[in-house]
C-alpha positions in Angstrom: 13.2 92.7 47.7 12.7 89.1 48.9 14.9 86.2 48.0 12.2 84.9 45.6 12.1 88.4 43.9 15.9 88.4 43.7 15.9 85.0 41.9 13.3 86.2 39.5 15.4 89.3 38.7 18.5 87.2 38.2 16.8 84.6 36.1 15.5 87.4 33.9 19.1 88.3 33.2 19.5 85.1 31.3 17.7 86.7 28.4 20.9 88.5 27.5 22.5 85.1 26.8 26.2 84.4 27.0 28.5 87.1 25.6 32.3 86.7 25.7 34.3 89.8 26.5 35.4 91.9 29.4 34.1 95.4 28.6 30.6 94.9 30.2 31.8 93.3 33.4 34.5 96.0 33.7 31.8 98.6 33.6 29.6 96.8 36.1 32.5 96.4 38.5 33.5 100.0 38.2 29.9 100.9 39.3 30.4 98.6 42.3 33.8 100.1 43.3 36.0 97.3 41.8 35.8 94.9 44.7 38.0 92.4 42.8 41.0 94.7 43.2 41.1 94.1 47.0 41.2 90.3 46.6 43.8 87.7 45.8 42.9 84.9 43.5 43.8 81.3 42.7 42.3 81.1 39.2 41.5 77.7 37.7 40.8 76.9 34.1 40.5 73.6 32.2 38.1 71.2 30.6 37.6 68.4 33.2 38.5 68.4 36.8 38.7 72.1 37.6 35.8 71.9 40.1 37.4 69.0 42.0 40.8 70.9 42.0 38.9 73.9 43.4 37.2 71.8 46.0 40.4 70.2 47.3 42.3 73.5 47.2 39.7 75.7 48.9 39.0 73.1 51.6 42.7 72.7 52.4 43.1 76.5 52.6 40.1 76.8 55.0 41.6 74.1 57.2 44.9 76.2 57.2 42.8 79.0 58.7 42.7 81.2 55.5 39.3 82.8 54.9 38.6 81.3 51.5 36.1 82.2 49.0 35.1 79.8 46.2 33.2 80.5 43.0 31.9 77.5 41.1 29.9 76.9 38.0 27.8 74.9 37.3 26.1 74.1 40.6 24.5 70.8 41.5 22.5 71.1 44.7 21.5 74.8 44.9 21.8 78.1 43.2 23.5 79.5 46.4 26.2 76.8 46.1 27.8 79.0 43.4 29.2 81.5 46.0 30.8 80.1 49.2 33.1 81.1 52.0 34.9 78.3 53.8 32.4 75.8 52.4 29.3 77.8 53.5 26.9 78.8 50.8 25.9 82.5 50.6 22.6 82.9 52.6 19.3 83.9 51.0 19.4 87.3 52.8 23.0 88.1 51.7 22.2 87.1 48.1 19.1 89.3 48.2 21.0 92.3 49.5 23.7 91.9 46.9 21.1 91.6 44.2 19.7 94.9 45.2 23.1 96.5 45.1 23.8 95.0 41.6 20.4 96.1 40.4 21.2 99.7 41.4 24.6 99.5 39.6 22.9 98.2 36.5 20.4 101.1 36.6 23.5 103.4 36.5 24.8 101.6 33.5 21.4 101.9 31.7 21.3 105.6 32.4 24.8 106.0 30.9 23.7 104.0 27.9 26.3 101.2 28.7 25.7 97.5 27.8 23.6 95.4 30.2 25.6 92.5 31.7 24.7 88.9 31.2 23.7 86.6 34.1 27.2 85.1 34.4 28.7 88.6 34.5 26.3 89.6 37.2 27.0 86.4 39.3 30.7 87.0 38.9 30.5 90.6 40.1 28.2 89.5 43.0 30.8 86.9 44.0 33.6 89.5 44.1 31.4 91.9 46.1 30.6 89.2 48.6 34.1 88.0 49.0 35.3 91.5 49.7 32.5 92.0 52.3 33.6 88.8 53.9 37.3 89.9 54.0 38.5 86.7 52.2 42.2 86.1 52.3 42.1 84.1 49.1 39.5 83.4 46.5 39.6 80.1 44.5 38.0 81.1 41.2 36.7 78.7 38.6 36.8 80.0 35.1 33.5 79.7 33.1 33.9 79.5 29.3 37.5 79.3 28.4 39.9 81.9 29.7 40.8 84.9 27.5 37.3 86.5 27.3 35.6 84.8 30.2 34.2 87.2 32.7 36.3 85.8 35.5 39.4 86.9 33.6 38.8 90.5 34.6 40.9 89.8 37.7 44.5 91.1 37.8 45.6 90.1 41.3 46.2 86.4 40.6 48.5 84.7 43.0 48.4 81.4 41.1 46.9 80.3 37.8 46.0 76.6 37.8 44.9 74.3 35.0 43.0 71.1 35.2 43.2 68.7 32.2 42.5 70.5 28.9 40.8 68.6 26.1 38.4 69.5 23.2 35.8 71.8 24.7 33.4 74.4 23.3 34.6 73.7 19.8 34.1 76.6 17.4 33.9 79.1 20.3 37.3 78.7 21.9 38.9 77.2 18.9 38.8 74.2 16.5 41.9 72.4 17.7 43.2 71.5 21.2 46.1 74.0 20.6 43.7 76.8 20.0 41.6 75.9 23.0 44.7 75.7 25.3 45.8 79.1 24.0 42.5 80.6 25.0 42.5 79.0 28.5 46.1 79.9 29.2 45.2 83.6 29.1 44.3 83.5 32.8 48.0 83.6 33.5 48.9 87.0 34.8 52.4 88.5 35.0 54.5 87.2 37.9 52.0 84.7 39.3 52.7 81.0 39.9 51.5 78.5 37.3 50.5 74.9 38.2 49.0 72.4 35.7 47.6 69.0 35.8 49.4 66.4 33.6 48.7 67.6 30.1 49.1 66.3 26.5 52.5 67.5 25.1 51.0 70.0 22.8 49.0 71.6 25.6 51.9 71.6 28.0 54.0 73.4 25.4 51.5 76.2 25.1 51.1 76.7 28.8 54.8 76.7 29.4 55.4 79.3 26.6 52.7 81.6 28.0 54.2 81.2 31.5 57.7 82.0 30.2 56.5 85.1 28.4 54.8 86.5 31.5 57.7 85.7 33.8 55.8 83.0 35.7 57.4 79.8 37.2 55.6 76.7 35.7 55.1 73.4 37.5 53.2 70.3 36.1 51.7 67.9 38.7 53.1 64.4 38.8 50.1 62.0 39.6 52.4 59.0 39.0 54.1 59.9 42.3 50.9 59.3 44.2 50.6 55.7 45.2 47.1 54.4 45.8 47.1 52.0 48.8 43.4 51.2 48.8 40.6 52.2 46.5 36.8 51.6 46.2 34.0 53.5 44.7 33.6 55.3 48.0 37.1 56.7 48.2 40.8 56.2 48.1 43.9 56.0 50.4 46.9 57.6 48.8 50.6 57.7 49.8 52.1 61.1 48.7 55.8 62.3 48.6 55.1 65.6 50.4 52.1 65.1 52.7 52.2 61.5 54.0 49.2 59.2 53.7 46.0 60.9 52.7 42.4 59.7 52.5 40.0 61.2 50.0 36.2 60.6 49.8 36.4 61.5 46.1 37.1 58.7 43.8 37.1 57.9 40.1 39.8 57.6 37.4 40.3 61.4 37.3 40.5 62.1 41.1 44.1 61.0 41.5 45.1 63.6 38.8 43.0 66.3 40.4 44.4 65.5 43.9 47.9 65.7 42.5 47.2 69.1 41.0 45.7 70.4 44.2 48.7 69.2 46.2 51.1 70.9 43.7 49.1 74.1 44.2 49.7 73.8 48.0 53.4 73.3 47.4 53.5 76.4 45.2 51.6 78.5 47.7 54.0 77.4 50.5 56.9 78.7 48.4 55.0 82.1 48.3 55.0 82.2 52.1 51.5 80.8 52.8 51.6 78.6 55.9 49.7 75.4 55.1 50.7 72.7 57.6 50.6 69.0 56.7 47.7 68.5 59.1 45.6 71.0 57.2 46.3 69.1 54.0 45.3 65.8 55.5 42.1 67.0 57.1 41.3 69.2 54.0 41.6 66.3 51.6 39.6 64.0 53.9 36.8 66.5 54.2 36.6 67.6 50.6 33.2 67.0 49.0 32.3 67.5 45.4 28.8 66.2 44.6 28.0 64.8 41.2 31.5 63.6 40.5 31.4 59.8 40.8 29.4 60.2 43.9 27.8 57.2 45.7 24.2 57.9 46.8 23.0 54.4 47.8 24.1 50.8 48.2 22.6 47.4 47.4 22.5 48.2 44.6 25.0 51.0 44.4 23.7 54.2 42.8 26.4 56.5 41.4 26.1 59.9 39.8 28.8 61.4 37.6 28.8 64.5 35.3 30.6 62.9 32.4 29.5 65.5 29.8 32.2 65.2 27.1 34.5 62.7 25.5 37.4 62.9 27.9 35.1 62.7 31.0 33.3 59.7 29.4 36.5 57.9 28.8 37.5 58.3 32.5 34.0 57.3 33.7 34.2 54.1 31.5 37.6 53.3 33.1 36.1 53.9 36.6 33.1 51.6 35.9 35.3 48.8 34.8 37.7 49.3 37.7 35.1 49.4 40.5 32.3 47.3 39.0 33.8 44.4 37.1 31.3 41.8 36.1 28.4 44.0 37.2 25.2 44.6 35.1 25.3 48.3 34.4 22.1 50.3 34.3 22.9 53.6 32.7 20.7 56.6 33.0 21.8 59.3 30.5 20.8 62.9 29.8 23.0 65.2 27.7 22.9 68.5 25.9 22.8 68.4 22.1 25.8 70.8 21.8 28.0 68.2 23.5 29.8 65.2 21.8 26.9 62.9 22.6 27.8 60.3 19.9 31.3 59.9 21.4 29.8 59.6 24.9 27.4 56.9 23.9 30.1 55.0 22.0 32.3 55.0 25.1 29.7 54.2 27.8 26.8 52.3 26.2 28.6 49.1 25.1 29.2 48.0 28.7 25.6 48.7 29.7 22.9 46.1 30.4 20.3 48.7 29.8 20.3 52.4 28.9 17.6 54.7 30.2 17.6 57.9 28.0 16.1 61.1 29.5 15.7 64.7 28.4 16.9 67.6 30.5 14.9 70.6 31.9 16.7 73.1 29.6 14.5 72.6 26.5 16.6 74.7 24.3 19.8 72.7 24.9 18.6 69.2 25.7 19.1 66.3 23.4 15.7 64.7 23.1 15.5 61.3 24.8 14.3 59.6 21.6 17.4 60.9 19.7 19.7 59.8 22.5 18.1 56.4 22.7 18.4 55.9 18.9 22.2 56.5 19.2 22.6 54.4 22.3 20.8 51.5 20.6 23.9 51.1 18.3 25.8 49.8 21.2 23.2 48.4 23.7 20.3 46.1 22.9 18.1 47.3 25.8 17.3 51.0 25.5 14.3 52.8 27.0 13.5 56.5 26.2 11.6 58.4 28.8 9.8 61.4 27.2 6.1 61.0 28.1 5.9 63.7 30.8 8.0 66.6 32.0 11.7 66.2 32.5 11.5 65.8 36.3 8.8 63.2 36.2 10.5 61.3 33.4 13.8 61.3 35.4 12.0 60.0 38.5 10.4 57.2 36.5 13.8 56.3 34.9 15.4 56.2 38.3 12.7 54.0 39.8 12.7 51.7 36.8 16.5 51.3 36.7 16.8 50.8 40.5 13.9 48.3 40.5 15.6 46.3 37.7 19.0 46.4 39.4 17.4 45.4 42.7 15.8 42.4 41.1 19.1 41.2 39.6 20.7 41.4 43.1 17.9 39.3 44.5 18.8 36.8 41.8 22.4 36.8 43.1 23.8 38.9 40.3 25.9 42.0 40.7 24.2 45.2 39.6 24.8 49.0 39.7 22.9 52.1 38.6 24.9 55.0 37.1 23.3 58.4 36.2 25.6 60.4 34.0 25.8 63.1 31.4 25.1 66.7 32.2 25.8 68.0 35.7 22.6 70.0 35.3 20.2 67.2 36.2 22.3 65.4 38.9 21.1 67.7 41.6 17.5 66.4 40.8 18.8 62.8 41.0 20.2 63.5 44.5 17.0 65.2 45.6 14.8 62.3 44.3 16.9 59.7 46.1 16.7 61.7 49.3 12.9 61.6 49.1 13.2 57.8 48.9 15.2 57.7 52.0 12.7 59.8 53.9 9.7 57.7 52.8 
């Protein structure tokens, strides 16, 4: 099997859709020898910020000389980005070999008449197998959909359960209220583990605390208010902290102070468990943390920012970041969202400040909100709206980028302040990054 054949095989697994439940992945992992039982996990759930918390935490642990696996979803730059050890993506050869092993295990399930796993279940099992082969000391594991029945929740050896901010997410699947959603996500808490949470709404905190108490787990909520920002631009921030001195982070945005505070609280909890994480490892780890697609600056003059604000809470924070870093700027907003997201709330939050909105559609034809529909909604708040839907998704995105950047560049030449921001689904931001890279090479 070649890497290309492995990708074709894995892509074909998507036909099984998304199925919540642990029985199928349990069967697959048994066929593989239950590699997850030989690993220790920091399991992260939440609505917004869990990826950044994962990035900070795993980078710090690697700098503290712990062999650290990380499992992330969704990816931005590459499929192989999903499975990493100490920041290095799984190689094509390693992914191919693991796919062959998975394929053989699935054949065993088929022979036994057992259910066939979904793509996410296969990827999760593959990650566990890879991390065991790499002898990881710790695995920082990002939950997929919710917590209770998410495939990642098959793990039992959780050292620490962490929660990024929880808000309305996957309504009707995880629940119809924030309390129901929090109750689903809090099921990643395992008996006796440490529990660390970002600053939560009171009703969410209550649910997390009660679950921690029932399972005999000490609970700590991060205190972002104790982090004092000394300097901040759209390229990064310098922060004074009570436990780790002055830190510099290349991540920025309204939400990154909260995410950093959560990651530092995780470090404090791990230290209490006996993990040796020196202050120097924290300082270097925070400085070297990268998390593409989260208020990431790609270019200057004019600035070009990408941010995966795909729900109401993330859009609120992006709106605050835009006003903070780009006051009195003309905002050129490129938007692409999925139709199952709260797109009306997103446009209401982001489009009123825009000089022009460039609506695009996404490569996932089943889930994308058509550019024309998005443009119609955006037009309620912004006079200048352009829908790009004449060619394929990639060509339209490239044309939208060129148009927005050309318009912003012209405004700068006329001595006006201008910025281009591509936002919405994370699923297309990797394409934005690649297109901009081709400009730089031209």
